[in-house]
Backbone as XML, in Angstrom:
<?xml version="1.0"?>
<chain id="A" units="angstrom">
  <residue number="1" name="MET">
    <atom name="N" x="66.676" y="84.552" z="118.325"/>
    <atom name="CA" x="65.305" y="85.277" z="119.011"/>
    <atom name="C" x="64.672" y="85.542" z="117.520"/>
  </residue>
  <residue number="2" name="ALA">
    <atom name="N" x="64.964" y="86.679" z="116.627"/>
    <atom name="CA" x="64.153" y="86.572" z="115.812"/>
    <atom name="C" x="63.756" y="85.373" z="114.466"/>
  </residue>
  <residue number="3" name="ALA">
    <atom name="N" x="64.787" y="84.505" z="114.296"/>
    <atom name="CA" x="64.464" y="83.780" z="113.792"/>
    <atom name="C" x="63.687" y="82.767" z="114.090"/>
  </residue>
  <residue number="4" name="GLU">
    <atom name="N" x="63.318" y="82.104" z="115.705"/>
    <atom name="CA" x="62.355" y="81.215" z="116.367"/>
    <atom name="C" x="60.618" y="82.352" z="116.026"/>
  </residue>
  <residue number="5" name="VAL">
    <atom name="N" x="60.905" y="83.534" z="116.212"/>
    <atom name="CA" x="59.588" y="84.457" z="115.774"/>
    <atom name="C" x="58.956" y="84.204" z="114.468"/>
  </residue>
  <residue number="6" name="ILE">
    <atom name="N" x="60.068" y="84.151" z="113.802"/>
    <atom name="CA" x="59.453" y="84.423" z="112.055"/>
    <atom name="C" x="59.134" y="82.218" z="112.167"/>
  </residue>
  <residue number="7" name="GLN">
    <atom name="N" x="59.498" y="81.666" z="112.497"/>
    <atom name="CA" x="59.590" y="80.667" z="112.584"/>
    <atom name="C" x="58.153" y="80.119" z="113.338"/>
  </residue>
  <residue number="8" name="GLY">
    <atom name="N" x="57.937" y="80.936" z="114.385"/>
    <atom name="CA" x="56.405" y="80.617" z="115.221"/>
    <atom name="C" x="55.487" y="80.859" z="114.480"/>
  </residue>
  <residue number="9" name="ALA">
    <atom name="N" x="55.549" y="82.022" z="113.366"/>
    <atom name="CA" x="54.408" y="82.923" z="112.684"/>
    <atom name="C" x="53.921" y="81.560" z="111.780"/>
  </residue>
  <residue number="10" name="THR">
    <atom name="N" x="52.591" y="81.116" z="111.885"/>
    <atom name="CA" x="52.184" y="80.445" z="110.612"/>
    <atom name="C" x="51.167" y="80.562" z="109.277"/>
  </residue>
  <residue number="11" name="ASN">
    <atom name="N" x="51.195" y="82.189" z="109.354"/>
    <atom name="CA" x="50.521" y="82.727" z="108.346"/>
    <atom name="C" x="51.621" y="83.088" z="107.522"/>
  </residue>
  <residue number="12" name="PRO">
    <atom name="N" x="51.715" y="82.748" z="106.064"/>
    <atom name="CA" x="52.965" y="83.177" z="105.207"/>
    <atom name="C" x="53.115" y="84.986" z="105.395"/>
  </residue>
  <residue number="13" name="THR">
    <atom name="N" x="51.930" y="85.750" z="105.168"/>
    <atom name="CA" x="51.823" y="86.662" z="105.173"/>
    <atom name="C" x="52.518" y="87.584" z="106.558"/>
  </residue>
  <residue number="14" name="ASP">
    <atom name="N" x="52.148" y="86.716" z="107.804"/>
    <atom name="CA" x="52.566" y="87.610" z="108.976"/>
    <atom name="C" x="54.420" y="87.278" z="108.725"/>
  </residue>
  <residue number="15" name="LYS">
    <atom name="N" x="54.914" y="86.021" z="108.519"/>
    <atom name="CA" x="56.314" y="85.927" z="108.247"/>
    <atom name="C" x="56.789" y="86.872" z="107.216"/>
  </residue>
  <residue number="16" name="VAL">
    <atom name="N" x="55.934" y="87.024" z="105.925"/>
    <atom name="CA" x="56.753" y="88.183" z="105.543"/>
    <atom name="C" x="56.667" y="89.692" z="106.229"/>
  </residue>
  <residue number="17" name="ALA">
    <atom name="N" x="55.701" y="90.199" z="106.429"/>
    <atom name="CA" x="55.429" y="91.297" z="107.242"/>
    <atom name="C" x="56.497" y="91.398" z="108.657"/>
  </residue>
  <residue number="18" name="LEU">
    <atom name="N" x="56.622" y="90.457" z="109.331"/>
    <atom name="CA" x="57.694" y="90.083" z="110.259"/>
    <atom name="C" x="59.013" y="90.280" z="109.965"/>
  </residue>
  <residue number="19" name="THR">
    <atom name="N" x="59.457" y="89.352" z="108.782"/>
    <atom name="CA" x="60.883" y="89.906" z="108.170"/>
    <atom name="C" x="61.311" y="90.989" z="107.457"/>
  </residue>
  <residue number="20" name="LYS">
    <atom name="N" x="60.381" y="91.782" z="107.249"/>
    <atom name="CA" x="60.606" y="93.075" z="106.496"/>
    <atom name="C" x="60.749" y="93.863" z="107.583"/>
  </residue>
  <residue number="21" name="ALA">
    <atom name="N" x="59.758" y="93.488" z="108.832"/>
    <atom name="CA" x="60.123" y="94.670" z="110.108"/>
    <atom name="C" x="61.303" y="94.459" z="110.547"/>
  </residue>
  <residue number="22" name="LEU">
    <atom name="N" x="61.675" y="93.367" z="110.759"/>
    <atom name="CA" x="62.808" y="92.929" z="111.330"/>
    <atom name="C" x="64.308" y="93.472" z="110.495"/>
  </residue>
  <residue number="23" name="GLY">
    <atom name="N" x="64.068" y="93.594" z="108.936"/>
    <atom name="CA" x="65.073" y="94.170" z="107.779"/>
    <atom name="C" x="65.409" y="95.794" z="108.186"/>
  </residue>
  <residue number="24" name="THR">
    <atom name="N" x="64.028" y="96.239" z="108.337"/>
    <atom name="CA" x="63.975" y="97.806" z="108.324"/>
    <atom name="C" x="64.574" y="98.253" z="109.929"/>
  </residue>
  <residue number="25" name="VAL">
    <atom name="N" x="64.243" y="97.455" z="111.151"/>
    <atom name="CA" x="64.902" y="97.626" z="111.902"/>
    <atom name="C" x="66.572" y="97.168" z="111.937"/>
  </residue>
  <residue number="26" name="HIS">
    <atom name="N" x="66.932" y="96.471" z="111.447"/>
    <atom name="CA" x="68.019" y="95.959" z="111.236"/>
    <atom name="C" x="68.844" y="97.364" z="110.754"/>
  </residue>
  <residue number="27" name="SER">
    <atom name="N" x="68.123" y="97.368" z="109.215"/>
    <atom name="CA" x="69.101" y="98.585" z="108.358"/>
    <atom name="C" x="69.171" y="99.887" z="109.248"/>
  </residue>
  <residue number="28" name="GLN">
    <atom name="N" x="68.107" y="100.341" z="110.337"/>
    <atom name="CA" x="68.034" y="101.882" z="110.881"/>
    <atom name="C" x="69.260" y="101.379" z="112.430"/>
  </residue>
  <residue number="29" name="LEU">
    <atom name="N" x="69.388" y="100.519" z="112.594"/>
    <atom name="CA" x="70.445" y="100.455" z="113.694"/>
    <atom name="C" x="71.760" y="99.953" z="112.872"/>
  </residue>
  <residue number="30" name="GLU">
    <atom name="N" x="71.752" y="99.712" z="111.778"/>
    <atom name="CA" x="73.318" y="99.766" z="110.945"/>
    <atom name="C" x="73.663" y="100.869" z="110.666"/>
  </residue>
  <residue number="31" name="SER">
    <atom name="N" x="72.596" y="102.195" z="110.189"/>
    <atom name="CA" x="72.388" y="102.719" z="109.713"/>
    <atom name="C" x="73.096" y="103.867" z="111.002"/>
  </residue>
  <residue number="32" name="LEU">
    <atom name="N" x="72.888" y="103.807" z="112.212"/>
    <atom name="CA" x="73.365" y="105.113" z="113.352"/>
    <atom name="C" x="74.145" y="104.534" z="113.822"/>
  </residue>
  <residue number="33" name="THR">
    <atom name="N" x="74.735" y="103.386" z="113.605"/>
    <atom name="CA" x="76.081" y="102.764" z="114.369"/>
    <atom name="C" x="77.351" y="102.232" z="112.815"/>
  </residue>
  <residue number="34" name="VAL">
    <atom name="N" x="77.030" y="102.530" z="111.806"/>
    <atom name="CA" x="78.010" y="102.550" z="111.127"/>
    <atom name="C" x="78.179" y="103.512" z="110.292"/>
  </residue>
  <residue number="35" name="SER">
    <atom name="N" x="79.592" y="104.265" z="110.241"/>
    <atom name="CA" x="80.000" y="105.412" z="109.596"/>
    <atom name="C" x="79.978" y="104.939" z="108.370"/>
  </residue>
  <residue number="36" name="ASP">
    <atom name="N" x="79.614" y="106.134" z="107.488"/>
    <atom name="CA" x="79.899" y="105.781" z="105.721"/>
    <atom name="C" x="81.395" y="105.414" z="105.465"/>
  </residue>
  <residue number="37" name="GLU">
    <atom name="N" x="82.146" y="105.771" z="106.468"/>
    <atom name="CA" x="83.618" y="105.306" z="105.808"/>
    <atom name="C" x="83.798" y="103.941" z="106.211"/>
  </residue>
  <residue number="38" name="GLN">
    <atom name="N" x="83.076" y="103.677" z="107.244"/>
    <atom name="CA" x="83.426" y="102.387" z="107.668"/>
    <atom name="C" x="82.292" y="101.390" z="106.467"/>
  </residue>
  <residue number="39" name="LYS">
    <atom name="N" x="81.123" y="101.662" z="106.121"/>
    <atom name="CA" x="80.585" y="101.317" z="104.880"/>
    <atom name="C" x="81.280" y="101.130" z="103.628"/>
  </residue>
  <residue number="40" name="GLU">
    <atom name="N" x="82.240" y="101.944" z="103.122"/>
    <atom name="CA" x="83.044" y="101.954" z="102.031"/>
    <atom name="C" x="84.087" y="100.982" z="102.453"/>
  </residue>
  <residue number="41" name="ILE">
    <atom name="N" x="85.026" y="100.999" z="103.306"/>
    <atom name="CA" x="85.982" y="100.047" z="103.745"/>
    <atom name="C" x="85.199" y="98.805" z="103.552"/>
  </residue>
  <residue number="42" name="ALA">
    <atom name="N" x="84.424" y="98.539" z="104.404"/>
    <atom name="CA" x="83.356" y="97.274" z="104.194"/>
    <atom name="C" x="83.184" y="96.726" z="102.839"/>
  </residue>
  <residue number="43" name="GLY">
    <atom name="N" x="82.607" y="97.641" z="102.005"/>
    <atom name="CA" x="82.837" y="96.947" z="101.045"/>
    <atom name="C" x="84.068" y="97.128" z="99.911"/>
  </residue>
  <residue number="44" name="ILE">
    <atom name="N" x="84.811" y="97.325" z="100.193"/>
    <atom name="CA" x="86.306" y="97.681" z="99.814"/>
    <atom name="C" x="86.603" y="96.356" z="100.155"/>
  </residue>
  <residue number="45" name="LEU">
    <atom name="N" x="86.881" y="95.613" z="101.250"/>
    <atom name="CA" x="87.135" y="94.314" z="102.005"/>
    <atom name="C" x="86.427" y="93.529" z="101.080"/>
  </residue>
  <residue number="46" name="ASP">
    <atom name="N" x="84.718" y="93.477" z="101.456"/>
    <atom name="CA" x="84.579" y="92.374" z="100.518"/>
    <atom name="C" x="84.576" y="92.120" z="99.359"/>
  </residue>
  <residue number="47" name="THR">
    <atom name="N" x="84.796" y="93.260" z="98.363"/>
    <atom name="CA" x="85.203" y="93.246" z="96.707"/>
    <atom name="C" x="86.371" y="92.399" z="97.100"/>
  </residue>
  <residue number="48" name="ALA">
    <atom name="N" x="87.490" y="92.710" z="98.021"/>
    <atom name="CA" x="89.268" y="92.108" z="97.905"/>
    <atom name="C" x="88.687" y="90.439" z="98.394"/>
  </residue>
  <residue number="49" name="LYS">
    <atom name="N" x="87.630" y="90.197" z="98.970"/>
    <atom name="CA" x="87.407" y="88.773" z="99.771"/>
    <atom name="C" x="87.221" y="88.120" z="98.434"/>
  </residue>
  <residue number="50" name="ARG">
    <atom name="N" x="86.245" y="88.600" z="97.716"/>
    <atom name="CA" x="85.361" y="87.723" z="96.622"/>
    <atom name="C" x="86.468" y="86.951" z="95.516"/>
  </residue>
  <residue number="51" name="MET">
    <atom name="N" x="87.374" y="88.461" z="95.420"/>
    <atom name="CA" x="88.407" y="88.567" z="94.527"/>
    <atom name="C" x="89.466" y="87.521" z="94.721"/>
  </residue>
  <residue number="52" name="LYS">
    <atom name="N" x="89.826" y="87.501" z="96.295"/>
    <atom name="CA" x="90.674" y="86.843" z="96.501"/>
    <atom name="C" x="91.600" y="85.879" z="96.048"/>
  </residue>
  <residue number="53" name="ASN">
    <atom name="N" x="90.707" y="85.057" z="95.195"/>
    <atom name="CA" x="91.456" y="83.335" z="94.576"/>
    <atom name="C" x="90.777" y="83.815" z="93.185"/>
  </residue>
  <residue number="54" name="ALA">
    <atom name="N" x="90.557" y="84.365" z="92.634"/>
    <atom name="CA" x="90.389" y="85.417" z="91.197"/>
    <atom name="C" x="91.891" y="85.303" z="90.610"/>
  </residue>
  <residue number="55" name="HIS">
    <atom name="N" x="91.954" y="85.157" z="89.424"/>
    <atom name="CA" x="93.023" y="85.923" z="88.709"/>
    <atom name="C" x="92.924" y="87.072" z="88.180"/>
  </residue>
  <residue number="56" name="PHE">
    <atom name="N" x="92.168" y="87.835" z="88.203"/>
    <atom name="CA" x="91.613" y="88.905" z="87.292"/>
    <atom name="C" x="91.289" y="90.117" z="88.410"/>
  </residue>
  <residue number="57" name="VAL">
    <atom name="N" x="91.777" y="91.286" z="88.218"/>
    <atom name="CA" x="92.233" y="92.462" z="89.122"/>
    <atom name="C" x="90.689" y="93.275" z="88.632"/>
  </residue>
  <residue number="58" name="ASN">
    <atom name="N" x="89.870" y="93.581" z="89.013"/>
    <atom name="CA" x="88.683" y="94.631" z="88.651"/>
    <atom name="C" x="89.439" y="95.915" z="88.891"/>
  </residue>
  <residue number="59" name="THR">
    <atom name="N" x="89.714" y="96.456" z="87.822"/>
    <atom name="CA" x="90.503" y="97.915" z="88.463"/>
    <atom name="C" x="89.512" y="98.934" z="88.091"/>
  </residue>
  <residue number="60" name="ALA">
    <atom name="N" x="88.359" y="98.791" z="87.252"/>
    <atom name="CA" x="87.341" y="99.619" z="87.516"/>
    <atom name="C" x="86.666" y="99.853" z="88.458"/>
  </residue>
  <residue number="61" name="VAL">
    <atom name="N" x="86.623" y="98.795" z="89.525"/>
    <atom name="CA" x="86.265" y="99.284" z="90.875"/>
    <atom name="C" x="87.665" y="99.539" z="91.698"/>
  </residue>
  <residue number="62" name="LEU">
    <atom name="N" x="88.615" y="99.036" z="91.580"/>
    <atom name="CA" x="89.690" y="99.011" z="92.491"/>
    <atom name="C" x="90.584" y="100.019" z="92.239"/>
  </residue>
  <residue number="63" name="GLY">
    <atom name="N" x="90.290" y="100.866" z="90.860"/>
    <atom name="CA" x="91.359" y="101.792" z="90.235"/>
    <atom name="C" x="92.337" y="102.489" z="91.051"/>
  </residue>
  <residue number="64" name="ASN">
    <atom name="N" x="91.374" y="103.183" z="91.474"/>
    <atom name="CA" x="91.596" y="104.376" z="92.596"/>
    <atom name="C" x="92.708" y="104.063" z="93.613"/>
  </residue>
  <residue number="65" name="ALA">
    <atom name="N" x="92.066" y="102.951" z="94.659"/>
    <atom name="CA" x="92.636" y="102.279" z="95.439"/>
    <atom name="C" x="94.093" y="101.645" z="94.889"/>
  </residue>
  <residue number="66" name="LEU">
    <atom name="N" x="94.041" y="101.195" z="93.684"/>
    <atom name="CA" x="95.225" y="100.562" z="93.166"/>
    <atom name="C" x="96.688" y="102.048" z="92.933"/>
  </residue>
  <residue number="67" name="LYS">
    <atom name="N" x="95.919" y="103.187" z="92.426"/>
    <atom name="CA" x="96.837" y="103.909" z="92.109"/>
    <atom name="C" x="97.164" y="104.492" z="93.398"/>
  </residue>
  <residue number="68" name="GLU">
    <atom name="N" x="97.045" y="104.730" z="94.492"/>
    <atom name="CA" x="97.354" y="105.222" z="95.507"/>
    <atom name="C" x="98.672" y="104.284" z="96.453"/>
  </residue>
  <residue number="69" name="VAL">
    <atom name="N" x="98.540" y="103.280" z="95.953"/>
    <atom name="CA" x="99.231" y="102.110" z="96.200"/>
    <atom name="C" x="100.338" y="102.412" z="95.449"/>
  </residue>
  <residue number="70" name="SER">
    <atom name="N" x="100.403" y="102.605" z="94.131"/>
    <atom name="CA" x="101.331" y="103.204" z="93.132"/>
    <atom name="C" x="100.953" y="103.062" z="91.675"/>
  </residue>
  <residue number="71" name="SER">
    <atom name="N" x="101.422" y="104.002" z="90.576"/>
    <atom name="CA" x="100.903" y="103.370" z="89.210"/>
    <atom name="C" x="101.188" y="102.178" z="88.758"/>
  </residue>
  <residue number="72" name="ASN">
    <atom name="N" x="102.575" y="101.429" z="89.101"/>
    <atom name="CA" x="102.713" y="100.489" z="88.889"/>
    <atom name="C" x="101.744" y="98.956" z="89.273"/>
  </residue>
  <residue number="73" name="THR">
    <atom name="N" x="100.947" y="99.274" z="90.428"/>
    <atom name="CA" x="99.945" y="98.076" z="90.702"/>
    <atom name="C" x="98.952" y="98.361" z="89.863"/>
  </residue>
  <residue number="74" name="PHE">
    <atom name="N" x="98.730" y="99.650" z="89.779"/>
    <atom name="CA" x="97.673" y="99.739" z="88.850"/>
    <atom name="C" x="97.813" y="99.347" z="87.463"/>
  </residue>
  <residue number="75" name="LYS">
    <atom name="N" x="99.163" y="99.803" z="86.929"/>
    <atom name="CA" x="99.200" y="99.257" z="85.984"/>
    <atom name="C" x="99.304" y="97.657" z="85.353"/>
  </residue>
  <residue number="76" name="TYR">
    <atom name="N" x="99.968" y="97.243" z="86.294"/>
    <atom name="CA" x="100.187" y="95.896" z="86.096"/>
    <atom name="C" x="99.413" y="94.616" z="86.635"/>
  </residue>
  <residue number="77" name="ALA">
    <atom name="N" x="98.206" y="95.653" z="87.520"/>
    <atom name="CA" x="97.665" y="94.740" z="88.220"/>
    <atom name="C" x="96.871" y="92.971" z="87.393"/>
  </residue>
  <residue number="78" name="ASN">
    <atom name="N" x="96.606" y="93.213" z="86.111"/>
    <atom name="CA" x="96.349" y="91.946" z="85.637"/>
    <atom name="C" x="97.333" y="91.094" z="84.701"/>
  </residue>
  <residue number="79" name="ASP">
    <atom name="N" x="98.904" y="91.548" z="84.508"/>
    <atom name="CA" x="99.820" y="91.288" z="83.867"/>
    <atom name="C" x="100.653" y="91.263" z="85.071"/>
  </residue>
  <residue number="80" name="ARG">
    <atom name="N" x="100.828" y="90.474" z="85.690"/>
    <atom name="CA" x="102.347" y="90.176" z="86.585"/>
    <atom name="C" x="103.199" y="89.691" z="85.998"/>
  </residue>
  <residue number="81" name="GLY">
    <atom name="N" x="103.145" y="89.016" z="84.662"/>
    <atom name="CA" x="104.369" y="88.439" z="84.091"/>
    <atom name="C" x="104.823" y="89.477" z="83.517"/>
  </residue>
  <residue number="82" name="THR">
    <atom name="N" x="104.608" y="90.417" z="83.088"/>
    <atom name="CA" x="105.230" y="91.206" z="82.560"/>
    <atom name="C" x="105.994" y="92.352" z="83.423"/>
  </residue>
  <residue number="83" name="HIS">
    <atom name="N" x="105.339" y="92.440" z="84.364"/>
    <atom name="CA" x="105.776" y="93.500" z="85.979"/>
    <atom name="C" x="106.901" y="92.695" z="86.125"/>
  </residue>
  <residue number="84" name="LEU">
    <atom name="N" x="106.705" y="91.347" z="86.657"/>
    <atom name="CA" x="107.787" y="90.610" z="86.629"/>
    <atom name="C" x="109.323" y="90.508" z="86.065"/>
  </residue>
  <residue number="85" name="ALA">
    <atom name="N" x="109.099" y="90.446" z="84.767"/>
    <atom name="CA" x="109.923" y="90.463" z="83.473"/>
    <atom name="C" x="110.692" y="91.432" z="84.060"/>
  </residue>
  <residue number="86" name="LEU">
    <atom name="N" x="109.827" y="92.989" z="83.751"/>
    <atom name="CA" x="110.487" y="94.243" z="84.119"/>
    <atom name="C" x="111.263" y="94.524" z="85.231"/>
  </residue>
  <residue number="87" name="PHE">
    <atom name="N" x="110.485" y="94.078" z="86.674"/>
    <atom name="CA" x="110.970" y="94.489" z="87.375"/>
    <atom name="C" x="111.819" y="93.402" z="88.368"/>
  </residue>
  <residue number="88" name="ASN">
    <atom name="N" x="112.286" y="92.459" z="87.818"/>
    <atom name="CA" x="112.756" y="91.208" z="88.433"/>
    <atom name="C" x="114.335" y="91.564" z="89.128"/>
  </residue>
  <residue number="89" name="GLU">
    <atom name="N" x="114.498" y="92.088" z="88.096"/>
    <atom name="CA" x="116.188" y="92.517" z="88.212"/>
    <atom name="C" x="116.082" y="93.718" z="89.951"/>
  </residue>
  <residue number="90" name="GLU">
    <atom name="N" x="115.141" y="94.427" z="89.755"/>
    <atom name="CA" x="115.258" y="95.587" z="90.959"/>
    <atom name="C" x="114.847" y="94.452" z="92.300"/>
  </residue>
  <residue number="91" name="TYR">
    <atom name="N" x="113.947" y="93.840" z="91.892"/>
    <atom name="CA" x="113.479" y="92.911" z="93.169"/>
    <atom name="C" x="114.466" y="92.648" z="93.347"/>
  </residue>
  <residue number="92" name="GLY">
    <atom name="N" x="115.460" y="91.872" z="92.725"/>
    <atom name="CA" x="116.485" y="90.412" z="93.028"/>
    <atom name="C" x="117.942" y="91.716" z="93.697"/>
  </residue>
  <residue number="93" name="GLU">
    <atom name="N" x="117.693" y="92.723" z="93.648"/>
    <atom name="CA" x="118.723" y="93.966" z="94.151"/>
    <atom name="C" x="118.063" y="94.300" z="95.797"/>
  </residue>
  <residue number="94" name="TYR">
    <atom name="N" x="116.785" y="94.633" z="95.780"/>
    <atom name="CA" x="116.115" y="94.540" z="97.064"/>
    <atom name="C" x="116.582" y="93.484" z="97.920"/>
  </residue>
  <residue number="95" name="LEU">
    <atom name="N" x="115.747" y="92.257" z="97.505"/>
    <atom name="CA" x="116.100" y="91.269" z="98.276"/>
    <atom name="C" x="117.258" y="91.069" z="98.851"/>
  </residue>
  <residue number="96" name="GLN">
    <atom name="N" x="118.574" y="91.338" z="97.953"/>
    <atom name="CA" x="120.008" y="91.253" z="98.473"/>
    <atom name="C" x="120.271" y="92.287" z="99.170"/>
  </residue>
  <residue number="97" name="ALA">
    <atom name="N" x="119.642" y="93.269" z="99.121"/>
    <atom name="CA" x="120.138" y="94.498" z="100.146"/>
    <atom name="C" x="119.493" y="94.547" z="101.220"/>
  </residue>
  <residue number="98" name="ARG">
    <atom name="N" x="118.110" y="93.944" z="101.200"/>
    <atom name="CA" x="117.218" y="93.370" z="102.833"/>
    <atom name="C" x="118.398" y="92.543" z="103.240"/>
  </residue>
  <residue number="99" name="LYS">
    <atom name="N" x="118.701" y="91.341" z="102.672"/>
    <atom name="CA" x="119.422" y="90.491" z="103.289"/>
    <atom name="C" x="120.910" y="90.615" z="104.105"/>
  </residue>
  <residue number="100" name="TYR">
    <atom name="N" x="121.057" y="91.690" z="103.222"/>
    <atom name="CA" x="122.503" y="92.451" z="104.080"/>
    <atom name="C" x="122.387" y="93.580" z="104.887"/>
  </residue>
  <residue number="101" name="GLY">
    <atom name="N" x="120.861" y="93.644" z="105.183"/>
    <atom name="CA" x="120.634" y="94.920" z="105.879"/>
    <atom name="C" x="121.237" y="96.835" z="105.529"/>
  </residue>
  <residue number="102" name="ASN">
    <atom name="N" x="121.498" y="96.629" z="104.051"/>
    <atom name="CA" x="121.733" y="97.607" z="103.325"/>
    <atom name="C" x="120.664" y="98.420" z="102.596"/>
  </residue>
  <residue number="103" name="LEU">
    <atom name="N" x="119.568" y="98.467" z="103.295"/>
    <atom name="CA" x="118.614" y="99.434" z="103.223"/>
    <atom name="C" x="118.652" y="100.661" z="103.834"/>
  </residue>
  <residue number="104" name="ILE">
    <atom name="N" x="117.821" y="101.542" z="103.277"/>
    <atom name="CA" x="118.147" y="103.148" z="103.783"/>
    <atom name="C" x="116.624" y="102.840" z="104.783"/>
  </residue>
  <residue number="105" name="ARG">
    <atom name="N" x="116.957" y="103.428" z="106.430"/>
    <atom name="CA" x="115.730" y="103.043" z="106.986"/>
    <atom name="C" x="115.683" y="104.910" z="107.377"/>
  </residue>
</chain>
């Protein structure tokens, strides 16, 4: 509906004013319905989506979140090869224990 109104305006100045007014209304509605925590989570998810296919983890942005997972997650975020070399044996033991149901639950 908003797009139809904007397209229906013939005067470029009116189009700009309509776009600005609709943007303001949208921002106000969003601020009333979305909590700060939701905005933060949405920002983190957006960052993760943009970096999904990248081979680089922006530790400056995601540092605290990575540290919450584990110190190794942060330390080896951009160096998976070293992480695999160091922890491959432990991971193999974990997989074997999981396969045979020897994990403590």
